[in-house]
Structures are given as structure tokens and as C-alpha cells.
C-alpha atoms as an extended CHARMM CRD file, in Angstrom:
* protein
*
       232  EXT
         1         1  MET       CA             70.3000000000      164.3580000000      113.5540000000  PROA      1               0.0000000000
         2         2  THR       CA             66.5970000000      164.5720000000      112.8170000000  PROA      2               0.0000000000
         3         3  LEU       CA             65.0380000000      168.0250000000      112.5560000000  PROA      3               0.0000000000
         4         4  ARG       CA             63.0890000000      167.4750000000      115.7710000000  PROA      4               0.0000000000
         5         5  ALA       CA             66.2740000000      166.4870000000      117.6140000000  PROA      5               0.0000000000
         6         6  ARG       CA             67.9250000000      169.7780000000      116.6110000000  PROA      6               0.0000000000
         7         7  GLU       CA             64.8240000000      171.6890000000      117.6850000000  PROA      7               0.0000000000
         8         8  ALA       CA             64.7200000000      169.9190000000      121.0590000000  PROA      8               0.0000000000
         9         9  VAL       CA             68.3280000000      170.8650000000      121.8040000000  PROA      9               0.0000000000
        10        10  GLN       CA             67.7160000000      174.4510000000      120.7320000000  PROA      10              0.0000000000
        11        11  GLU       CA             64.6090000000      174.6900000000      122.9410000000  PROA      11              0.0000000000
        12        12  ALA       CA             66.3510000000      173.3440000000      126.0500000000  PROA      12              0.0000000000
        13        13  ASP       CA             67.6530000000      175.3530000000      128.9940000000  PROA      13              0.0000000000
        14        14  VAL       CA             70.1590000000      172.6270000000      129.8940000000  PROA      14              0.0000000000
        15        15  VAL       CA             71.8260000000      169.9520000000      127.7530000000  PROA      15              0.0000000000
        16        16  VAL       CA             73.0390000000      166.8060000000      129.5230000000  PROA      16              0.0000000000
        17        17  GLY       CA             75.0780000000      164.0430000000      127.9090000000  PROA      17              0.0000000000
        18        18  TYR       CA             78.2020000000      161.9730000000      127.4600000000  PROA      18              0.0000000000
        19        19  ARG       CA             81.0710000000      164.3710000000      126.7430000000  PROA      19              0.0000000000
        20        20  THR       CA             81.9140000000      162.8650000000      123.3430000000  PROA      20              0.0000000000
        21        21  TYR       CA             78.3500000000      163.4900000000      122.1860000000  PROA      21              0.0000000000
        22        22  THR       CA             77.8990000000      166.9700000000      123.6220000000  PROA      22              0.0000000000
        23        23  ASP       CA             81.1520000000      167.9490000000      121.8910000000  PROA      23              0.0000000000
        24        24  LEU       CA             79.5350000000      167.0390000000      118.5600000000  PROA      24              0.0000000000
        25        25  ILE       CA             76.7560000000      169.6100000000      118.9630000000  PROA      25              0.0000000000
        26        26  THR       CA             78.5790000000      172.6710000000      120.2900000000  PROA      26              0.0000000000
        27        27  ASP       CA             77.1110000000      174.7140000000      117.4270000000  PROA      27              0.0000000000
        28        28  LEU       CA             73.6760000000      174.1560000000      119.0220000000  PROA      28              0.0000000000
        29        29  THR       CA             74.6620000000      174.7010000000      122.6580000000  PROA      29              0.0000000000
        30        30  LYS       CA             76.6260000000      177.9570000000      122.6890000000  PROA      30              0.0000000000
        31        31  ASP       CA             73.9960000000      179.7150000000      124.7920000000  PROA      31              0.0000000000
        32        32  LYS       CA             73.0970000000      176.6650000000      126.9040000000  PROA      32              0.0000000000
        33        33  GLU       CA             74.1550000000      175.2440000000      130.2170000000  PROA      33              0.0000000000
        34        34  VAL       CA             75.9020000000      171.9900000000      129.2930000000  PROA      34              0.0000000000
        35        35  LEU       CA             76.5230000000      169.2110000000      131.8040000000  PROA      35              0.0000000000
        36        36  SER       CA             78.8130000000      166.4920000000      130.4740000000  PROA      36              0.0000000000
        37        37  THR       CA             80.0510000000      163.2910000000      132.0830000000  PROA      37              0.0000000000
        38        38  GLY       CA             82.3640000000      160.5090000000      131.0020000000  PROA      38              0.0000000000
        39        39  MET       CA             81.8350000000      156.8870000000      130.0740000000  PROA      39              0.0000000000
        40        40  MET       CA             80.2600000000      154.5990000000      132.7140000000  PROA      40              0.0000000000
        41        41  ASP       CA             78.5010000000      157.5230000000      134.4010000000  PROA      41              0.0000000000
        42        42  GLU       CA             75.0930000000      156.9890000000      132.8150000000  PROA      42              0.0000000000
        43        43  VAL       CA             73.0320000000      156.6420000000      135.9850000000  PROA      43              0.0000000000
        44        44  ARG       CA             74.3580000000      159.8770000000      137.4930000000  PROA      44              0.0000000000
        45        45  ARG       CA             73.8780000000      161.6630000000      134.1680000000  PROA      45              0.0000000000
        46        46  CYS       CA             70.2540000000      160.5830000000      133.7860000000  PROA      46              0.0000000000
        47        47  THR       CA             69.4590000000      161.2560000000      137.4390000000  PROA      47              0.0000000000
        48        48  GLN       CA             70.8890000000      164.7470000000      137.0910000000  PROA      48              0.0000000000
        49        49  ALA       CA             68.7300000000      165.3750000000      134.0200000000  PROA      49              0.0000000000
        50        50  VAL       CA             65.5930000000      164.2000000000      135.8310000000  PROA      50              0.0000000000
        51        51  GLU       CA             66.3690000000      166.3400000000      138.8780000000  PROA      51              0.0000000000
        52        52  LEU       CA             66.8010000000      169.3950000000      136.6700000000  PROA      52              0.0000000000
        53        53  ALA       CA             63.4470000000      168.6940000000      134.9960000000  PROA      53              0.0000000000
        54        54  GLU       CA             61.8180000000      168.3310000000      138.4010000000  PROA      54              0.0000000000
        55        55  ALA       CA             63.2420000000      171.7620000000      139.2820000000  PROA      55              0.0000000000
        56        56  GLY       CA             61.4330000000      173.2780000000      136.3040000000  PROA      56              0.0000000000
        57        57  LYS       CA             64.2180000000      173.3060000000      133.7250000000  PROA      57              0.0000000000
        58        58  LYS       CA             63.6650000000      172.2540000000      130.1270000000  PROA      58              0.0000000000
        59        59  VAL       CA             66.3010000000      169.5590000000      129.7010000000  PROA      59              0.0000000000
        60        60  ALA       CA             67.7040000000      167.8410000000      126.6030000000  PROA      60              0.0000000000
        61        61  LEU       CA             69.3070000000      164.5160000000      127.5280000000  PROA      61              0.0000000000
        62        62  VAL       CA             71.3120000000      163.6170000000      124.4350000000  PROA      62              0.0000000000
        63        63  SER       CA             72.4650000000      160.2810000000      123.0610000000  PROA      63              0.0000000000
        64        64  SER       CA             74.1250000000      159.3080000000      119.8110000000  PROA      64              0.0000000000
        65        65  GLY       CA             72.0060000000      157.7590000000      117.0770000000  PROA      65              0.0000000000
        66        66  ASP       CA             68.5460000000      157.0990000000      118.5010000000  PROA      66              0.0000000000
        67        67  ALA       CA             68.0360000000      157.5580000000      122.2470000000  PROA      67              0.0000000000
        68        68  GLY       CA             65.8820000000      154.4260000000      122.4040000000  PROA      68              0.0000000000
        69        69  ILE       CA             68.4870000000      152.1480000000      120.7760000000  PROA      69              0.0000000000
        70        70  TYR       CA             71.3310000000      151.5590000000      123.2520000000  PROA      70              0.0000000000
        71        71  GLY       CA             70.7690000000      155.1610000000      124.3780000000  PROA      71              0.0000000000
        72        72  MET       CA             69.5440000000      156.9790000000      127.4610000000  PROA      72              0.0000000000
        73        73  ALA       CA             65.7650000000      156.8540000000      126.9200000000  PROA      73              0.0000000000
        74        74  GLY       CA             65.2390000000      153.5720000000      128.7520000000  PROA      74              0.0000000000
        75        75  LEU       CA             67.3970000000      154.4750000000      131.7390000000  PROA      75              0.0000000000
        76        76  ALA       CA             65.7700000000      157.8970000000      132.0360000000  PROA      76              0.0000000000
        77        77  LEU       CA             62.3030000000      156.3280000000      132.0650000000  PROA      77              0.0000000000
        78        78  GLU       CA             63.4040000000      153.7710000000      134.6630000000  PROA      78              0.0000000000
        79        79  ILE       CA             64.6500000000      156.5920000000      136.9180000000  PROA      79              0.0000000000
        80        80  ILE       CA             61.4560000000      158.5930000000      136.3860000000  PROA      80              0.0000000000
        81        81  ARG       CA             59.4040000000      155.5310000000      137.3550000000  PROA      81              0.0000000000
        82        82  GLU       CA             61.5820000000      154.9570000000      140.4390000000  PROA      82              0.0000000000
        83        83  ARG       CA             60.9400000000      158.5560000000      141.5210000000  PROA      83              0.0000000000
        84        84  GLY       CA             57.1780000000      158.1670000000      141.2320000000  PROA      84              0.0000000000
        85        85  GLY       CA             56.5480000000      159.4320000000      137.7040000000  PROA      85              0.0000000000
        86        86  ALA       CA             57.0350000000      162.7140000000      135.8940000000  PROA      86              0.0000000000
        87        87  PRO       CA             55.0080000000      165.8230000000      136.8350000000  PROA      87              0.0000000000
        88        88  TYR       CA             56.3690000000      167.4120000000      133.6340000000  PROA      88              0.0000000000
        89        89  PRO       CA             56.1050000000      166.4790000000      129.9240000000  PROA      89              0.0000000000
        90        90  VAL       CA             58.5800000000      163.9130000000      128.6230000000  PROA      90              0.0000000000
        91        91  GLU       CA             59.3470000000      163.5060000000      124.9200000000  PROA      91              0.0000000000
        92        92  ILE       CA             61.4450000000      160.7400000000      123.4080000000  PROA      92              0.0000000000
        93        93  VAL       CA             62.8270000000      162.2900000000      120.2190000000  PROA      93              0.0000000000
        94        94  PRO       CA             63.5700000000      159.8580000000      117.3870000000  PROA      94              0.0000000000
        95        95  GLY       CA             67.0350000000      159.9690000000      115.9000000000  PROA      95              0.0000000000
        96        96  VAL       CA             68.9840000000      158.1730000000      113.1850000000  PROA      96              0.0000000000
        97        97  PRO       CA             70.4580000000      154.9580000000      114.6250000000  PROA      97              0.0000000000
        98        98  ALA       CA             73.9650000000      153.9690000000      113.5710000000  PROA      98              0.0000000000
        99        99  LEU       CA             72.6970000000      150.8360000000      111.8510000000  PROA      99              0.0000000000
       100       100  ALA       CA             70.4650000000      152.9380000000      109.5710000000  PROA      100             0.0000000000
       101       101  ALA       CA             73.1810000000      155.5140000000      108.8400000000  PROA      101             0.0000000000
       102       102  ALA       CA             75.7360000000      152.7890000000      108.0940000000  PROA      102             0.0000000000
       103       103  ALA       CA             73.2930000000      150.8110000000      105.9610000000  PROA      103             0.0000000000
       104       104  ALA       CA             72.5470000000      153.8900000000      103.8510000000  PROA      104             0.0000000000
       105       105  VAL       CA             76.1850000000      154.4640000000      102.9290000000  PROA      105             0.0000000000
       106       106  LEU       CA             76.6900000000      150.7530000000      102.2210000000  PROA      106             0.0000000000
       107       107  GLY       CA             73.6510000000      150.5000000000       99.9570000000  PROA      107             0.0000000000
       108       108  ALA       CA             70.7430000000      148.3400000000      101.1590000000  PROA      108             0.0000000000
       109       109  PRO       CA             72.0390000000      145.5670000000      103.4190000000  PROA      109             0.0000000000
       110       110  LEU       CA             69.0190000000      145.6860000000      105.7690000000  PROA      110             0.0000000000
       111       111  MET       CA             66.2770000000      145.1060000000      103.1890000000  PROA      111             0.0000000000
       112       112  HSD       CA             65.3050000000      141.8480000000      104.8920000000  PROA      112             0.0000000000
       113       113  ASP       CA             65.1230000000      140.6830000000      108.5060000000  PROA      113             0.0000000000
       114       114  PHE       CA             68.0860000000      141.6330000000      110.6570000000  PROA      114             0.0000000000
       115       115  ALA       CA             69.3120000000      141.4280000000      114.2440000000  PROA      115             0.0000000000
       116       116  SER       CA             71.1670000000      144.0920000000      116.2160000000  PROA      116             0.0000000000
       117       117  ILE       CA             73.6490000000      142.8190000000      118.8070000000  PROA      117             0.0000000000
       118       118  SER       CA             76.0510000000      144.7840000000      120.9810000000  PROA      118             0.0000000000
       119       119  LEU       CA             79.3770000000      143.0850000000      121.6970000000  PROA      119             0.0000000000
       120       120  SER       CA             79.8910000000      145.1030000000      124.8800000000  PROA      120             0.0000000000
       121       121  ASP       CA             79.6870000000      142.8390000000      127.9200000000  PROA      121             0.0000000000
       122       122  LEU       CA             79.6770000000      145.6850000000      130.4520000000  PROA      122             0.0000000000
       123       123  LEU       CA             75.9320000000      145.2850000000      131.0490000000  PROA      123             0.0000000000
       124       124  THR       CA             75.1970000000      141.9530000000      129.3330000000  PROA      124             0.0000000000
       125       125  PRO       CA             76.9960000000      138.6940000000      130.2630000000  PROA      125             0.0000000000
       126       126  TRP       CA             79.2190000000      137.4740000000      127.4350000000  PROA      126             0.0000000000
       127       127  PRO       CA             77.7090000000      133.9270000000      127.3850000000  PROA      127             0.0000000000
       128       128  LEU       CA             74.3140000000      135.5150000000      126.6320000000  PROA      128             0.0000000000
       129       129  ILE       CA             75.8480000000      137.5950000000      123.8200000000  PROA      129             0.0000000000
       130       130  GLU       CA             77.3600000000      134.4260000000      122.3480000000  PROA      130             0.0000000000
       131       131  LYS       CA             73.9630000000      132.7140000000      122.5390000000  PROA      131             0.0000000000
       132       132  ARG       CA             72.3150000000      135.5980000000      120.6840000000  PROA      132             0.0000000000
       133       133  LEU       CA             75.0470000000      135.6310000000      118.0220000000  PROA      133             0.0000000000
       134       134  ASP       CA             74.6540000000      131.9110000000      117.4120000000  PROA      134             0.0000000000
       135       135  ALA       CA             70.8610000000      132.1370000000      117.2050000000  PROA      135             0.0000000000
       136       136  ALA       CA             70.9230000000      135.1090000000      114.8280000000  PROA      136             0.0000000000
       137       137  ALA       CA             73.5040000000      133.4680000000      112.5780000000  PROA      137             0.0000000000
       138       138  ALA       CA             71.6190000000      130.1550000000      112.5440000000  PROA      138             0.0000000000
       139       139  ALA       CA             68.3910000000      131.9680000000      111.6060000000  PROA      139             0.0000000000
       140       140  ASP       CA             70.1690000000      133.6680000000      108.6700000000  PROA      140             0.0000000000
       141       141  PHE       CA             69.5360000000      137.1980000000      109.9200000000  PROA      141             0.0000000000
       142       142  VAL       CA             71.6720000000      140.0290000000      108.6320000000  PROA      142             0.0000000000
       143       143  ILE       CA             73.6030000000      140.9430000000      111.8050000000  PROA      143             0.0000000000
       144       144  CYS       CA             74.4590000000      144.4840000000      112.9170000000  PROA      144             0.0000000000
       145       145  LEU       CA             77.2590000000      144.5420000000      115.4730000000  PROA      145             0.0000000000
       146       146  TYR       CA             77.3660000000      147.5320000000      117.8090000000  PROA      146             0.0000000000
       147       147  ASN       CA             80.3570000000      148.2980000000      120.0810000000  PROA      147             0.0000000000
       148       148  PRO       CA             82.5000000000      145.7550000000      118.2320000000  PROA      148             0.0000000000
       149       149  LYS       CA             85.8870000000      146.5850000000      119.7250000000  PROA      149             0.0000000000
       150       150  SER       CA             87.4520000000      148.9150000000      122.2770000000  PROA      150             0.0000000000
       151       151  LYS       CA             90.9660000000      149.4630000000      123.5950000000  PROA      151             0.0000000000
       152       152  GLY       CA             90.2880000000      147.1690000000      126.5450000000  PROA      152             0.0000000000
       153       153  ARG       CA             88.0030000000      144.7180000000      124.7390000000  PROA      153             0.0000000000
       154       154  THR       CA             89.7100000000      143.3490000000      121.6590000000  PROA      154             0.0000000000
       155       155  GLU       CA             88.8570000000      139.6380000000      121.4390000000  PROA      155             0.0000000000
       156       156  GLN       CA             85.0580000000      139.6950000000      121.2230000000  PROA      156             0.0000000000
       157       157  ILE       CA             84.8560000000      140.6860000000      117.5580000000  PROA      157             0.0000000000
       158       158  GLY       CA             87.0050000000      137.6910000000      116.6190000000  PROA      158             0.0000000000
       159       159  ILE       CA             84.8680000000      135.3410000000      118.7090000000  PROA      159             0.0000000000
       160       160  ALA       CA             81.7190000000      136.7910000000      117.1290000000  PROA      160             0.0000000000
       161       161  ARG       CA             83.1660000000      136.1390000000      113.6740000000  PROA      161             0.0000000000
       162       162  GLU       CA             83.9350000000      132.5160000000      114.5520000000  PROA      162             0.0000000000
       163       163  ILE       CA             80.3900000000      131.9840000000      115.8520000000  PROA      163             0.0000000000
       164       164  ILE       CA             78.8540000000      133.4210000000      112.6840000000  PROA      164             0.0000000000
       165       165  LEU       CA             81.1740000000      131.2940000000      110.5240000000  PROA      165             0.0000000000
       166       166  ARG       CA             79.5630000000      128.1740000000      112.0150000000  PROA      166             0.0000000000
       167       167  HSD       CA             76.4680000000      128.9980000000      109.9840000000  PROA      167             0.0000000000
       168       168  ARG       CA             77.6480000000      131.2210000000      107.1490000000  PROA      168             0.0000000000
       169       169  SER       CA             80.1260000000      131.0950000000      104.2730000000  PROA      169             0.0000000000
       170       170  GLY       CA             83.4610000000      132.8620000000      104.6620000000  PROA      170             0.0000000000
       171       171  ASP       CA             82.7870000000      134.9300000000      101.5430000000  PROA      171             0.0000000000
       172       172  THR       CA             79.6270000000      136.4420000000      103.0660000000  PROA      172             0.0000000000
       173       173  PRO       CA             79.7510000000      140.2260000000      102.5030000000  PROA      173             0.0000000000
       174       174  VAL       CA             80.5310000000      142.3790000000      105.5330000000  PROA      174             0.0000000000
       175       175  GLY       CA             80.1390000000      146.1470000000      105.5780000000  PROA      175             0.0000000000
       176       176  ILE       CA             82.3210000000      148.1380000000      107.9820000000  PROA      176             0.0000000000
       177       177  VAL       CA             81.5060000000      151.8120000000      108.5160000000  PROA      177             0.0000000000
       178       178  LYS       CA             83.3600000000      154.0860000000      110.9180000000  PROA      178             0.0000000000
       179       179  ASN       CA             81.7800000000      157.4160000000      111.9490000000  PROA      179             0.0000000000
       180       180  ALA       CA             78.6980000000      156.8770000000      109.7840000000  PROA      180             0.0000000000
       181       181  ARG       CA             77.4520000000      160.2380000000      108.4700000000  PROA      181             0.0000000000
       182       182  ARG       CA             79.9960000000      162.1130000000      110.5830000000  PROA      182             0.0000000000
       183       183  VAL       CA             83.3190000000      163.8000000000      109.9520000000  PROA      183             0.0000000000
       184       184  GLY       CA             85.9540000000      161.1220000000      109.3880000000  PROA      184             0.0000000000
       185       185  GLU       CA             83.5790000000      158.5910000000      107.8510000000  PROA      185             0.0000000000
       186       186  THR       CA             85.2590000000      155.5400000000      106.2970000000  PROA      186             0.0000000000
       187       187  ILE       CA             83.5360000000      152.7210000000      104.4200000000  PROA      187             0.0000000000
       188       188  SER       CA             84.7440000000      149.2440000000      103.5970000000  PROA      188             0.0000000000
       189       189  ILE       CA             82.9790000000      146.2280000000      102.1020000000  PROA      189             0.0000000000
       190       190  THR       CA             84.8660000000      143.0190000000      102.7580000000  PROA      190             0.0000000000
       191       191  SER       CA             84.0480000000      139.4020000000      103.6370000000  PROA      191             0.0000000000
       192       192  LEU       CA             83.5440000000      137.3720000000      106.7890000000  PROA      192             0.0000000000
       193       193  ASN       CA             86.9310000000      135.7650000000      106.1660000000  PROA      193             0.0000000000
       194       194  GLU       CA             88.7400000000      139.0960000000      105.7770000000  PROA      194             0.0000000000
       195       195  MET       CA             86.8220000000      141.4290000000      108.1020000000  PROA      195             0.0000000000
       196       196  LEU       CA             89.4010000000      141.3920000000      110.9030000000  PROA      196             0.0000000000
       197       197  THR       CA             91.9970000000      142.9350000000      108.5990000000  PROA      197             0.0000000000
       198       198  GLN       CA             89.9920000000      146.1860000000      108.6360000000  PROA      198             0.0000000000
       199       199  PRO       CA             90.2910000000      148.8340000000      111.3940000000  PROA      199             0.0000000000
       200       200  ILE       CA             87.4110000000      148.4160000000      113.8560000000  PROA      200             0.0000000000
       201       201  ASP       CA             86.6950000000      150.3960000000      117.0290000000  PROA      201             0.0000000000
       202       202  MET       CA             83.8060000000      151.6730000000      119.1510000000  PROA      202             0.0000000000
       203       203  THR       CA             82.6890000000      154.1700000000      116.4990000000  PROA      203             0.0000000000
       204       204  THR       CA             82.4270000000      151.3900000000      113.9140000000  PROA      204             0.0000000000
       205       205  MET       CA             79.2730000000      149.6130000000      112.7710000000  PROA      205             0.0000000000
       206       206  VAL       CA             79.8010000000      146.1190000000      111.3710000000  PROA      206             0.0000000000
       207       207  ILE       CA             77.0060000000      144.6930000000      109.2140000000  PROA      207             0.0000000000
       208       208  VAL       CA             77.2950000000      140.9940000000      108.3240000000  PROA      208             0.0000000000
       209       209  GLY       CA             75.1460000000      139.9450000000      105.3780000000  PROA      209             0.0000000000
       210       210  ASN       CA             72.8840000000      136.9040000000      105.2420000000  PROA      210             0.0000000000
       211       211  SER       CA             73.2120000000      133.9780000000      102.8190000000  PROA      211             0.0000000000
       212       212  ASN       CA             71.6300000000      136.0170000000      100.0100000000  PROA      212             0.0000000000
       213       213  THR       CA             73.4990000000      139.3050000000      100.4770000000  PROA      213             0.0000000000
       214       214  SER       CA             75.6650000000      140.2990000000       97.5420000000  PROA      214             0.0000000000
       215       215  THR       CA             77.8000000000      143.2100000000       96.3390000000  PROA      215             0.0000000000
       216       216  PHE       CA             78.2390000000      145.1420000000       93.1150000000  PROA      216             0.0000000000
       217       217  ASP       CA             80.1960000000      148.3170000000       92.3820000000  PROA      217             0.0000000000
       218       218  GLN       CA             80.3970000000      150.0520000000       95.7990000000  PROA      218             0.0000000000
       219       219  TRP       CA             77.1150000000      148.6180000000       97.0730000000  PROA      219             0.0000000000
       220       220  MET       CA             76.0300000000      145.8720000000       99.4540000000  PROA      220             0.0000000000
       221       221  VAL       CA             72.4950000000      144.5510000000       98.8770000000  PROA      221             0.0000000000
       222       222  THR       CA             70.3020000000      142.0650000000      100.7030000000  PROA      222             0.0000000000
       223       223  PRO       CA             67.3740000000      141.1370000000       98.4130000000  PROA      223             0.0000000000
       224       224  ARG       CA             63.8450000000      141.2750000000       99.7950000000  PROA      224             0.0000000000
       225       225  GLY       CA             62.6750000000      138.6450000000       97.3320000000  PROA      225             0.0000000000
       226       226  TYR       CA             61.0410000000      140.6890000000       94.5860000000  PROA      226             0.0000000000
       227       227  ARG       CA             60.9870000000      139.0880000000       91.1580000000  PROA      227             0.0000000000
       228       228  ILE       CA             62.5020000000      141.7310000000       88.9310000000  PROA      228             0.0000000000
       229       229  GLY       CA             60.8220000000      142.0340000000       85.5730000000  PROA      229             0.0000000000
       230       230  GLU       CA             57.4880000000      140.6600000000       86.7710000000  PROA      230             0.0000000000
       231       231  LYS       CA             54.4490000000      142.7470000000       87.5990000000  PROA      231             0.0000000000
       232       232  GLY       CA             53.0410000000      142.9000000000       91.1290000000  PROA      232             0.0000000000
């Protein structure tokens, strides 16, 4: 968490969020009213937070990572707009997105252009996800895969791998980080050919290198293009 994110939670009267995430910050919410909901209940959760703010409460609507990257910031703003705007101050607090946390423990895989793609087709049609995967792989972006695999959605990660292999060598480095910067963190650097042999779930970030990404020791590095040894 960023310092401002911790402060925002501590300043709030009410904390609203997905139960898995509110459980991670119980040390900050002992004296707070906490309203938690389960998966697939995002609209009700955000509406509840907005209603509480309209009633004069100071509300912290929490997400994992950064609220503006696959989080609740966009939905909350859409609901506020639908209700005619906010007669109260609204602050979007920056956080540490999973791709940045995972990249840091892997080394420097995001030093050049990259694309972030979620493999969850709950809100995005799968044919569109496939199109984005193909375009990103063809353009030689480093690719960060969010929501790679769940208990009910097991095939998409394999399909994504096959799409990327159309444009990239099988020995391309792949970093797999579970619970980045959290308790239970695990780190693996493997290859596009071997990545499916590693445990992958919804708390895992998969970072597929580009054609220039390499590894040494425990690190994964995508060069920016600097000429080492030359000035300037």
C-alpha cells in the first residue's frame, strides 16, 4: 500500500470492499464500520459506498493494487455520474498495481513498452481478448496477464500462450509471481514453453517478455536500449 492509501483508510468512517481485500487490512479497520461483499457484487458495493458518502460519511472504497487499474475507481465514478455528480470531495488514491509489484521482485521486465491484458471474460468477450493478445504479441510488447486462471476458468491461459507463441520464441522468459509483495509470495522465472507447468491462479501475475528480454541469476530484464559503456 502507498502511504496515502493507509492514511485514507485510517481517516474513513466506513470501509467498503471485496471481502478478500478488506480481510487484508484488518489492522487498519479495527475501529471502523466495514461493509464487505463477495465476488461479482461490484455494482452494489460501489453504490453502497456512494450512498454512504451522500449521507455525509467519509468512505474508503478499497481495491487491490491500484483502484484505477481493474479496480473500483471507474465504476464508482460511473455511478456518481449517473446520480448527477458528487456534492462531496472525491479522491482517487494511487496504489501499487500488481504488475509493478511483480515486476519489482522479478527484476526489470517492464523497462520497455508493455501491454496489460486481463484473461477474465466475465466483462470482456473472449474473442476481443484473443484479438488484443494477438496484437500485443505481434507488436513485441512485454505482456502482463491479469486474472490468468480461476477454478472455473482454466483453459484461457493455455490459449493465451498459444496465441503469443505465434509471434514469439518458446524460450522467451516468463515471470510468474503469486501474491506479489504479500504473505505467501512465490516467484518463478520460466519460459513460454514451460510456463504451464507452474502453479497459476487468480492471485498470480504472469509477465511474458518480449524478443529482447533475458535472464541472469534470479533476474528478468527487458533492455531499454542503452549502450552500456558509452557516454550519453
